[in-house]
C-alpha positions as CSV (number, residue, x, y, z in Angstrom):
1,M,18.8,27.0,-5.4
2,I,15.5,25.9,-4.0
3,V,12.7,28.0,-5.3
4,P,8.8,27.4,-4.8
5,S,8.0,26.2,-7.9
6,M,10.1,23.3,-7.5
7,T,8.4,19.4,-6.9
8,H,9.4,17.8,-3.6
9,A,11.2,15.7,-6.2
10,E,13.0,18.3,-7.7
11,V,13.9,19.7,-4.1
12,Y,15.8,16.6,-3.2
13,A,17.9,16.6,-6.6
14,E,19.0,19.8,-5.6
15,L,19.9,19.0,-2.4
16,D,21.9,16.0,-3.9
17,K,23.8,18.4,-5.9
18,D,24.8,20.4,-2.8
19,R,25.4,17.6,-0.3
20,E,29.2,18.0,-0.4
21,N,29.1,21.5,0.4
22,V,27.2,20.6,3.6
23,A,29.8,17.6,4.2
24,R,32.5,20.2,3.9
25,W,31.3,23.2,6.0
26,F,30.1,20.5,8.5
27,D,33.4,19.2,8.7
28,H,35.1,22.6,9.5
29,Q,32.7,22.9,12.6
30,S,33.9,20.3,13.9
31,D,36.6,20.9,16.4
32,T,34.8,23.8,17.7
33,Y,32.0,21.4,18.6
34,R,34.3,19.0,20.1
35,R,35.5,21.5,22.5
36,K,32.2,22.4,23.7
37,A,31.5,18.8,23.9
38,L,34.5,18.3,26.6
39,K,33.2,21.7,28.5
40,T,29.5,20.7,28.5
41,Q,28.3,19.2,32.0
42,K,25.1,18.2,31.5
43,F,24.1,15.7,28.6
44,P,22.3,15.2,26.2
45,V,23.2,18.6,24.3
46,T,21.9,19.8,21.0
47,W,23.4,22.7,19.5
48,W,22.1,24.0,16.1
49,L,23.7,25.5,13.1
50,D,22.4,27.8,10.4
51,Y,24.2,27.1,7.3
52,T,23.5,28.7,3.4
53,S,25.3,27.0,1.1
54,P,27.2,28.2,-1.9
55,R,24.2,26.9,-4.0
56,K,22.0,29.6,-1.9
57,N,20.2,26.9,-0.3
58,R,19.4,27.2,3.4
59,Y,19.8,24.5,6.4
60,L,19.4,23.9,10.0
61,L,22.0,21.4,11.3
62,G,21.2,19.9,15.1
63,I,24.2,18.4,16.7
64,T,23.4,16.0,19.6
65,C,25.9,15.0,21.9
66,T,25.1,12.1,24.6
67,R,28.1,12.1,26.6
68,R,31.4,14.3,26.5
69,N,33.1,12.0,23.9
70,Y,32.4,14.1,20.7
71,D,32.4,11.0,18.8
72,R,29.6,9.4,20.8
73,F,27.0,12.1,19.4
74,H,23.1,10.8,19.5
75,G,22.7,12.1,15.7
76,L,23.3,14.7,13.5
77,T,19.6,16.1,12.0
78,V,20.2,18.0,8.7
79,L,17.0,20.3,7.9
80,A,16.8,22.1,4.8
81,L,14.4,24.9,4.4
82,R,12.5,26.1,1.8
83,R,10.2,29.7,2.4
84,E,6.6,29.9,2.0
85,E,4.5,32.7,2.0
86,R,3.6,31.4,5.7
87,G,6.3,29.6,7.3
88,Y,8.6,27.3,5.7
89,T,8.6,23.8,4.5
90,V,11.3,21.2,5.8
91,Y,13.1,19.2,4.2
92,L,14.9,16.1,6.1
93,N,18.8,15.5,4.5
94,Y,21.1,13.4,5.4
95,L,25.1,13.4,5.0
96,G,25.5,9.8,5.7
97,C,24.2,6.8,6.3
98,K,22.2,6.9,3.1
99,H,20.5,3.4,4.2
100,L,19.1,4.6,7.1
101,F,17.7,7.6,5.5
102,R,14.0,8.2,4.5
103,K,12.9,11.4,2.7
104,M,10.7,13.4,4.9
105,V,8.8,16.7,4.0
106,F,7.5,18.7,6.8
107,L,4.7,21.0,5.9
108,Q,4.3,24.1,8.2
109,H,0.4,23.1,9.2
110,V,2.8,20.2,11.3
111,F,4.2,22.7,13.3
112,D,1.3,24.6,14.3
113,R,-0.5,21.7,14.8
114,Y,2.4,20.9,17.3
115,A,2.4,24.2,18.7
116,D,-1.3,24.4,19.2
117,P,-2.2,27.4,21.5
118,E,-4.7,25.0,23.1
119,R,-2.5,22.7,24.1
120,G,0.0,25.8,25.6
121,N,3.2,23.7,26.1
122,V,5.1,24.9,23.2
123,Q,5.4,28.7,23.2
124,K,7.6,29.1,19.8
125,T,6.9,30.1,16.2
126,G,9.2,30.4,13.2
127,L,13.0,28.9,13.4
128,D,12.6,28.3,16.8
129,L,9.6,26.2,17.0
130,I,11.1,23.8,14.0
131,R,14.1,23.4,16.1
132,H,12.2,22.4,19.5
133,F,10.2,19.6,17.2
134,A,13.1,18.3,15.8
135,E,14.9,18.3,19.2
136,N,12.3,16.9,21.3
137,Q,10.6,14.5,18.6
138,S,12.1,11.1,18.3
139,N,12.3,9.6,14.1
140,G,9.6,7.7,14.6
141,T,8.5,4.5,13.6
142,F,6.6,3.8,10.2
143,L,3.6,2.0,9.7
144,D,0.7,1.9,6.7
145,N,-2.5,2.9,6.9
146,Q,-4.0,-0.4,7.3
147,R,-2.7,-0.5,10.7
148,L,-3.9,3.1,11.1
149,A,-7.6,3.0,10.3
150,G,-8.3,-0.5,9.3
151,R,-8.1,0.1,5.5
152,S,-5.5,-1.1,2.6
153,V,-2.3,0.6,2.2
154,R,-3.3,2.2,-1.3
155,Y,-6.2,4.6,-0.3
156,N,-7.6,7.3,-2.9
157,G,-4.5,6.8,-5.1
158,R,-1.6,7.0,-2.5
159,D,0.3,5.0,-0.2
160,H,-0.5,6.4,3.4
161,L,1.6,6.2,6.5
162,F,2.2,7.5,10.0
163,A,5.2,7.9,12.7
164,A,4.8,7.8,15.9
165,L,7.0,10.3,18.0
166,N,7.5,11.2,21.9
167,D,4.7,13.5,21.9
168,G,2.2,12.5,19.4
169,V,1.9,11.1,15.7
170,I,2.7,12.5,12.6
171,L,0.4,11.6,9.2
172,G,0.9,11.9,5.6
173,D,1.1,10.3,2.3
174,V,3.6,9.0,0.1
175,E,4.3,10.6,-3.6
176,D,7.3,9.3,-5.5
177,G,8.7,7.5,-3.0
178,I,8.8,10.7,-0.4
179,F,6.8,10.8,2.6
180,I,4.9,14.1,2.6
181,V,4.3,14.6,6.4
182,R,1.1,17.0,6.2
183,T,-0.3,17.4,10.0
184,F,0.2,16.2,13.7
185,I,-2.0,14.8,16.5
186,T,-1.2,13.7,20.1
187,Y,-1.9,10.4,21.7
188,E,-5.0,11.9,23.5
189,M,-6.4,13.0,20.1
190,A,-6.6,9.2,18.9
191,T,-9.7,7.8,18.7
192,G,-10.7,3.9,17.6
193,K,-8.7,2.1,16.3
194,Q,-5.9,4.6,16.3
195,H,-5.4,4.2,20.1
196,E,-4.1,0.6,19.7
197,A,-1.7,1.2,16.5
198,F,-0.7,4.4,17.9
199,S,0.2,2.7,21.5
200,E,2.0,-0.2,19.5
201,A,4.2,2.2,17.4
202,K,5.2,4.5,20.3
203,K,7.1,1.0,21.8
204,D,8.5,0.7,18.9
205,V,10.6,4.2,18.7
206,N,13.0,3.5,21.4
207,T,13.7,-0.1,19.8
208,M,14.6,1.9,16.2
209,D,16.7,4.6,18.6
210,E,18.7,1.4,20.1
211,E,19.4,-0.1,16.6
212,L,20.2,3.2,15.0
213,I,23.0,3.8,18.1
214,Y,24.4,0.3,17.6
215,V,24.9,1.0,13.6
216,R,26.7,4.0,14.5
217,D,28.5,2.7,17.3
218,S,29.8,-0.1,14.9
219,Q,30.6,2.4,12.5
220,I,33.0,4.5,14.6
221,R,34.6,1.3,16.3
222,K,35.3,0.8,12.4
223,N,36.7,4.0,11.9
224,R,39.0,3.8,15.0
225,Q,40.6,1.0,13.4
226,R,41.3,1.9,10.4
227,K,43.1,5.1,11.8
228,N,45.0,2.6,13.8
229,L,46.2,0.5,11.2
230,I,47.5,3.5,9.1
231,K,49.3,4.8,12.2
232,I,51.0,1.3,12.4
């Protein structure tokens, strides 16, 4: 069970122990959402599932379909939640494609900045806000702090990174190989050298999405070929 006293590395160690539980539960839901995809008229569409595992860990799972064929889903987002005094710390998790996975932790401040009342375009709070952020923002493209602010990758003893999303940029640093996302800013808020770096990173977002879709589709084709061989 995830507890507040755990470090981020300890939380991910706990999630590793829980992965089979989440995968087994998700498999049981597949037929339901395959039928929903067949009846859906507008795409893409995302369904969110709230799950508490036998180890008492809570997850949000987002299933995004890009067309009626359920196998052509754009992605599965797995978010593990740790309840804090004010809001949540969110851990990006995975069920497959480990080589494409990067450990990322989103602090509550990220979602607060994303829903800044002065922007006025995200009127949500709590888990609804987290779902909105995950559903409307791309996975992003990672660049080092040197591209961001003209400094070396190592600064004040840490590696600093940022990622370009659809509506802005998340910024943070790396601890034990985990990208800890600490804040969110819009592209309009960028200053100086950030303008060029953020613009270049945003162009790469679509390229990254296309590459992920290609890898996913290749895996689907391989699975279908295996099934055909078994039938023969």
